[in-house]
Each structure stands twice: as C-alpha cells, then as structure tokens.
Phi, psi and omega in degrees: 000135183295145179289131182275145176298151183293125177224136178209107178243146180245130175247127181273110183254133183293340182270311186254353184094240183262131174251127184261129173255114188236025177217134184298326180293321177299317180295320179295319180295317179299327181278349183289142180303327179297330179272319183298335178298338181294344174300330188255023175236117180299135175296324187244027177049247186258017179297337181292346176288341177253315180246096188304335181281350185279060182254009182289160189249172174298330177294316177304313183296316183293325176292322178295318178295323176300316180298314180293326177298318179300318178295316181299314181294321178297318179296316181295319178296324179293340179263011175092006178286129182284114177222115181283166178299323179293319178293321179297314178296319180299316179295321179293319179293321181297317181286329178297325185255007187296336180251012184298338183272003179291137176265188180306134180054026169048236188297330185301321184247009187303320185271358185257311186292312178229086185299143176086359181243113178282151183297332178293325176296317178292323177300317180295318178299320178294318178297319180293322176297314179293328178297321177294316181298321182262021171057049172085005184285352178255011185299315179294319179300319181293318179297319178293316181300320182279354182075024182255002180278144185294357176246092187304329184298334179293319176292322181295332176290339181264320183219100181187181180296331182238038182284161181288342174299307180295320181300318181287315186292328175294313181295315183289315181295324176297317181299312186280337176272337185081013179272102187294337181298341182272355182294130180237157176274062185300324183294321178290319178300315179298321179295331185264004179294147179212165177230132175223127181053038176082356183258143179284132180221175178230136179295149186301335180296346183259009185306312183292328177293324178293317179297318177298321178300314182291318180292320178299321179297315178300313182296320180294325179296312184279333181271334185237292188298324180249024174304140189300325180289324177296316178300316179299314181296314182294319179294325178297318180291322175301316181291330175301313182287330174294323178292318178302313180296323178296316180294321178297320178295331179277358177087011180282143179286123178202137181223151178276174184281346179227151181294330181289314177294321177302318182300313183287334176284324182278336183240086187287347178263010183297332181299330180293336180237042187298332178302325180285341185244021184297322179299318179298313180300318184282005170257353180279140172206187184299332182296321179301317183289309185292324178293322177297315180298321177297319179294320184287352175300339183248016178287144182297338178288121186295321180297312182296311183295322180293315178301318181295320179291326177303321182281311185293329180264002183052044172252066192287159174298141175290153180221139179228128175278140186234156178280333183225155177300151181286138176297137184300319181295320179293319179298318179296322179294318179295320179294324179295320179296317180293320179300318180292319183290323182266356181059049176230172180283162179294329176295317179292331179295342178293345175283345183245340176232109183209162181243165178193187181218130176255133185224152176202143175235127181290308184205129178230109183294352175287339176268203176303129186263160171256113182263134177257126180262119181269164184299330180278004178092354179284158183230133176227150171291148182304329181285348183256001183286134180299136175063016178282148178292322179270099181217179186298335181268003186262129177289344177292332190265319193242153178082144179282130174262122183237150177227123173287149176216161173229137176250145184198158179295150183301327184285343184286145179263082182245000000 
C-alpha cells in the first residue's frame, strides 16, 4: 500500500478530549457531503424533549466510535495481535461510516420513510458508492463491515456485544443526557481486549467492567431510550407520516418542506431502486422532517394538524405503561370518547388512542457472545462465569423484558 502523505488534524470532543485524524482518506471522507449530513441528524431522535442536553448528532457519535476504534486497535497490537496498516485503516473507515445510512431521526422513522430498507443496508450502499469515488480505497473497510474479512475480531469491534459503537453511544448519551447510570468503564474494557483464534475476547480482569457495561445498557434503555415521553413523541411522529401517506393515497394535496422528502413520500417504491436515488436520500436530514411538521400544523386535515401541533408545542400524548394488554372493548370505548370530543371519526381517533409494546434484552448468549479469556487459556461466556452477576439464573441477563403501553390525549380520562 502506498505511503500516505502526513496529515494530522485535531477535533476537540467534549467526551474524550482531542480526537486525532491522521490519514488523508479519513479527512476526505469526513469532508464528503454524505458524511457531513450526519451533523443534522440527532443521535437520540426525540430524547431532547426529556433531556434538553441530548442534542448531539450522528456525526459526533461516529467520530467518537472512530476514536475508540483507534484505541482498541492500538491495545491489541501492543499485545502482539497482527494488524496491518491497511486493516487498521479499514476498520477505522468502517466504524466511521457505520451509521452513514441513518435517515432523519434515525430509528424512529426508519420503517416509515423508506420501508423495507434497514440503515445498515443503506450504510453499505453509501460505502460502496464512496469506494467507487475513491477508486477502491474502501474495499477492506467494506469487507470488514460485512463480516467477510478473514479476521473476525475486526468486524466484532464494529458490530458485536462489545463493539466500540455501543461503547461510544452509552458513554456519549450518558454524558449529554446527564444520566449517570449510563457511565461505563470503556477505557478499562478497551485495555482488557484480547484476541484468540481470530475472535474478540476480554481478559478475566474485566469481568466486573463488562457486567457494569451490560447493566448500564439496560438502565439507559428504560431510563432514556424507552422513556415514556420519548416513546410518545416518536410514535406521534410515526403516526404523522402514516397520516400523510394515508391522505396522499386518498388524493389529497399535501407536500413536504423539501423536494427530496416529497419524492420519497410520493414514490413509495423508491426503496427498490435506492441506488438510483442515493443522492436524494443523502440530502435528507432532521430539518426536512421538522420543517414539514411545522408546515403541516396548518393543514386542513384535523388529524394531521393536531398531531403536528402536539409535537411542535411539546403537548404530547400521555402514555401509561401497563402490566397487561388493554382490553379491546375498553380501547374502543376510549377511542369513541376521543372521537366525540375532537369531532372526528372513531377510525381517526386511533391516531390519538393507541397501544404498543416497548422491549429490551440486556444480553442473550444465543446472539453474538461476550467471551472471557482466563489466564489458563480457557474461554467462557460471560453468563457462565462463576459468581458473576450476569449468569443463567439472573433476570438481568436473559429473556426479553417488555412493557405494554397506551397513549392517549391529556384530556381523556383513561
């Protein structure tokens, strides 16, 4: 591989201090419009409605994950793990671009704007497009991202139970929300990383740090990511776009604030030919969505305008978590009451009174595992370690924890 000219740029990050960019290709990618759009996509969607400081972006997160990847690779090399300069650059590029495929408000609208397309699929398409633009310099990064590179631990650092993606978003989201329960010992975990037979592992000295990492993840999900107000806001925005699509199908005139968002709303089969529309997708960000919602506050359709005002004025639907699903007859009665009060149909009232389920799993060994490497060379799953908090008998570790919920207008007596 040709020697790259010396490049050294410093980015001041509020979480880690200084992040160093020391390769010209990385700098070019960061400067590319496909990457710069991440500045305008919230990392935590609508969490800032509950935690005002949570205004950080996908760009902040990807740079933080890039920084942690550099530390992880340096630690592994110091322990004798063979990692070439090309592999190191490939892993850094892969983590830098791992979220490039996120659309406006990330997961909240992922299944609505372009149905059937996961953000990882879009990230890969963007990487392949950039690989053509940069004449094949991202080929190793793409192979690592897809899990097709012969050193599995490089992919596991990007996508796994202990990837640097999770380490950064837990650490960063905790920092910007002020939720101390999310603080993890990422630096100790990185120091304790190891590789055996090509697989990423953690030295036994880090067992308690791993347990803290898993518990912090559980707490952050229920305290932040699945906070009831966040769920209410995100579901309201999803329903706004479902209403828009419904009105369009009925032939009603409605347009978004940007031609790009308009295109994807008017052309529901665009996802099947997304390669042809990649430029359009990569011009979408949170501004397209929020400006459209502000405009729709004055749309003649009462359901749409009311939903939009609920979001823009933060007068969100109330939400209550329940132990059991709501009885159908009671749900129908509540919708009837809302329909009469708002002078809308009972079908339309379903946009204001609805049920759902929030779920989270801390750790499932059936998926990607966390392997602990002991001094004698033996390897155990974290759930099999003696006296560990995360074990087969612990409800913290296994099984999906789900909570039923109901959303309804504040004025309703539910």
